[in-house]
C-alpha positions in Angstrom: 155.6 -0.5 22.1 156.8 -3.6 23.7 156.8 -6.9 21.6 153.5 -8.6 22.2 151.0 -10.8 20.4 148.5 -7.9 20.2 148.8 -4.2 19.5 149.2 -1.4 22.2 145.5 -1.1 22.7 142.6 -3.1 24.1 140.5 -5.3 21.8 137.2 -3.4 21.2 134.4 -5.0 19.2 132.6 -2.2 17.4 129.2 -3.5 18.5 130.0 -2.9 22.1 131.3 0.7 21.8 129.4 3.9 22.6 128.4 5.8 19.4 131.2 7.9 18.0 129.8 11.3 16.8 131.3 13.6 14.2 131.0 17.3 13.8 127.5 18.4 12.6 126.2 14.9 13.7 127.5 13.5 10.4 127.4 9.7 10.0 130.5 9.5 7.9 133.8 11.4 7.9 135.5 11.7 4.5 139.3 11.9 4.5 141.1 12.2 1.1 144.8 11.3 1.3 147.0 11.9 -1.8 150.4 10.1 -1.4 153.1 12.4 -2.8 156.3 10.4 -2.9 159.9 10.5 -4.1 161.7 7.5 -5.5 165.4 7.9 -6.1 166.7 6.8 -9.5 169.7 5.3 -7.7 167.6 3.0 -5.5 165.4 0.0 -6.3 161.6 0.5 -6.1 160.6 -1.7 -3.2 158.4 -4.7 -4.0 155.8 -3.3 -1.7 155.6 -0.3 -4.0 155.2 -2.4 -7.1 158.9 -2.7 -7.9 159.9 -5.6 -10.1 163.4 -6.0 -8.6 165.1 -4.7 -11.7 168.7 -3.4 -11.1 169.1 0.4 -11.1 168.6 2.5 -13.0 165.1 1.0 -13.5 163.9 3.5 -16.1 160.3 2.2 -16.6 159.5 1.9 -12.9 161.1 5.2 -12.0 159.4 7.0 -15.0 155.9 6.0 -14.0 156.5 7.5 -10.5 158.2 10.7 -11.8 155.3 11.2 -14.2 153.0 11.4 -11.2 155.1 14.2 -9.7 155.3 16.0 -13.1 151.7 15.6 -14.2 149.4 13.4 -12.1 149.5 15.3 -8.9 148.4 18.5 -10.6 145.4 16.8 -12.1 144.4 15.6 -8.6 144.7 19.2 -7.3 142.5 20.5 -10.1 139.7 17.9 -9.4 139.8 18.3 -5.6 139.8 22.1 -5.8 137.0 22.1 -8.3 134.8 20.3 -5.8 136.0 22.2 -2.7 137.7 19.2 -1.1 140.8 19.8 1.0 143.3 16.9 1.3 145.8 15.7 3.8 149.0 14.7 2.0 151.2 11.8 3.0 154.5 13.5 2.1 158.0 12.1 1.6 160.4 14.6 3.1 162.6 14.4 0.0 159.8 15.9 -2.1 160.4 19.2 -0.4 163.9 19.6 -1.8 163.4 17.7 -5.1 160.0 19.2 -6.2 159.3 22.4 -4.2 156.8 23.5 -6.8 154.4 20.7 -5.6 154.6 22.1 -2.1 153.9 25.6 -3.3 150.8 24.5 -5.2 149.5 22.4 -2.2 150.0 25.4 0.1 147.8 27.5 -2.2 145.0 25.0 -1.7 145.4 24.9 2.0 146.3 21.2 2.1 147.5 19.6 5.3 150.7 17.5 5.5 151.6 14.5 7.4 155.0 12.7 7.6 155.6 9.8 5.2 159.3 9.0 5.7 162.0 10.7 3.7 161.8 8.6 0.5 159.5 5.8 -0.6 162.5 3.6 -1.5 163.4 3.4 2.2 161.3 1.8 5.0 161.6 2.3 8.7 161.8 -1.4 9.4 164.8 -1.6 7.0 166.7 1.3 8.5 170.2 0.7 10.0 170.1 0.3 13.8 169.7 3.6 15.6 168.8 5.5 12.4 165.0 5.4 12.7 164.8 8.3 15.2 166.9 10.5 12.9 164.7 9.7 9.9 161.5 10.6 11.7 163.0 13.8 13.1 164.5 14.9 9.7 161.2 14.2 7.9 159.0 16.2 10.2 161.5 19.1 10.5 161.9 19.3 6.7 158.2 19.3 6.1 157.7 21.9 8.8 160.3 24.2 7.3 159.0 23.9 3.8 155.3 24.1 4.4 155.2 26.3 7.4 153.4 23.8 9.5 154.8 20.9 11.5 152.9 17.7 10.7 150.6 16.4 13.4 150.4 12.9 11.9 152.4 10.1 10.3 151.9 7.4 7.7 155.0 5.2 7.3 156.3 4.3 3.8 154.8 1.0 3.0 152.9 1.4 6.4 155.9 -0.2 8.0 157.1 0.4 11.6 159.4 -1.1 14.2 158.8 -1.8 17.9 160.0 1.8 18.6 158.1 3.8 16.0 155.1 4.8 18.0 157.2 6.2 20.9 159.5 8.0 18.6 156.5 9.7 16.8 155.0 10.7 20.1 158.3 12.2 21.3 158.4 14.3 18.1 155.0 15.7 18.9 152.9 13.6 16.5 149.2 13.2 17.6 148.1 10.4 15.2 149.4 7.6 13.1 147.7 5.9 10.1 149.6 2.7 9.6 147.2 0.4 11.5 144.3 -0.5 9.2 142.4 -2.7 11.6 139.3 -0.6 12.2 136.6 1.7 10.8 137.0 4.2 13.6 139.9 6.1 15.2 141.1 4.7 18.6 143.6 5.4 21.3 147.0 3.6 21.4 148.7 3.4 24.8 152.5 3.8 24.7 155.4 2.8 26.8 155.8 5.4 29.6 152.2 6.4 29.7 152.0 8.4 26.5 149.4 7.9 23.7 148.7 8.3 20.1 145.5 8.2 18.1 145.2 5.7 15.4 143.4 7.0 12.3 143.1 3.9 10.1 144.3 4.2 6.5 142.5 2.2 3.8 143.4 -0.6 1.5 139.9 -1.3 0.0 139.3 2.1 -1.5 143.0 2.8 -2.3 143.8 3.4 -6.0 147.2 1.7 -5.9 146.0 -1.9 -5.1 142.7 -1.4 -7.0 144.5 -0.6 -10.3 147.9 -2.2 -10.0 147.1 -5.4 -8.1 143.4 -6.1 -8.9 143.4 -4.4 -12.3 140.0 -2.7 -11.8 138.7 0.0 -14.1 138.0 3.6 -13.1 134.2 2.9 -13.0 134.8 -0.1 -10.7 136.9 2.0 -8.4 134.3 4.7 -8.3 131.6 2.1 -7.6 133.6 0.7 -4.7 133.7 4.2 -3.1 130.1 4.8 -3.8 129.2 1.5 -2.2 131.4 2.3 0.8 129.6 5.6 1.5 126.0 4.4 2.0 127.3 1.3 3.9 129.3 3.7 6.0 126.2 5.9 6.6 124.2 2.9 7.7 127.0 1.8 10.1 127.7 5.4 11.1 124.1 5.9 12.2 124.8 3.4 14.9 128.5 3.7 15.5 130.2 6.5 13.6 132.2 5.7 10.5 135.1 6.9 8.4 135.6 6.6 4.6 139.2 7.2 3.4 139.7 7.1 -0.4 143.5 7.1 -1.2 145.2 8.3 -4.3 148.8 7.8 -5.5 149.7 10.6 -7.9 151.3 8.1 -10.4 148.0 6.3 -10.9 146.3 9.7 -11.0 148.3 10.3 -14.2 146.0 8.0 -16.1 142.6 9.0 -17.5 140.9 6.2 -15.6 141.6 7.7 -12.2 140.6 11.2 -13.4 137.3 9.8 -14.4 136.9 7.7 -11.3 137.7 10.7 -9.0 135.4 12.9 -11.0 132.5 10.5 -10.8 133.0 9.9 -7.1 133.2 13.5 -6.2 130.1 14.3 -8.2 128.3 11.8 -6.0 129.2 13.5 -2.8 125.8 15.1 -2.4 124.6 12.1 -0.4 127.5 12.7 2.0 126.6 16.4 2.4 123.2 15.3 3.4 124.8 13.6 6.4 126.1 16.9 7.6 129.6 17.0 6.1 129.2 20.4 4.6 132.6 21.6 5.8 134.8 19.8 3.3 138.1 20.9 5.0 140.5 18.3 6.3 138.8 16.2 9.0 141.8 14.8 10.8 141.7 17.3 13.6 138.0 16.8 14.1 138.8 13.0 14.2 141.3 13.5 17.0 138.9 15.7 19.0 136.0 13.3 18.5 137.9 10.2 19.5 139.3 12.0 22.6 135.7 12.9 23.7 134.6 9.4 22.7 137.2 7.8 25.0 
């Protein structure tokens, strides 16, 4: 995209849009996104990922993140599988080489994968000049080779981009990007040269990392926030179409509070099923089809 005061899309107030419809005439689309990430012991944990700026090796910060890959992610898998919910993973490419067992277990569950840079210690907007294209290409190629499916979407580490990111993603065949959290609905982004991507907005408000690490909420409070988001989403969705996107980082999933929060939330999903979301497979492709028809 070209440098500009506004993003590569037209301003669109939600009250002036045609109604966006989901499969089965559902009012809310639920999209569960576990972030499975790799932090090198030889690199600082970025401040945006909760790093304290301690010189390497920062054993406490690194250990909390490694615990998620050794224990927490498998607890998430058990809970989601128990309730028949298929996830879309925001995956660091380095996980494929460092922890292939995680990929094997995710493939057994039929999870979908989207690119999430190579490592969570390195952001696209901090890459050396000319390196961003190679990072994106390597990430997508590595995930495709390891999982057997090339990612259709992208979430940048730290949600960071450069002015070139969107065009580079489109050139690699990506169909959607999640970094732009400025809406409740997917929308079309118009790129330099006439291409386009679909923005599927990520979530901060029902994301376990800020909820637990920054705002110090309990599992019950996290669960209640998601429960409040769903009926509100259904009310909005009856008029406009709405998405609810609970996020989980597997290091916070290592704690009992998130296990309880996830379990309580998933037990309350009956209200969502009454909205027509009985197919609990990943909804990102349905999102893309729906927004294409919507536009």
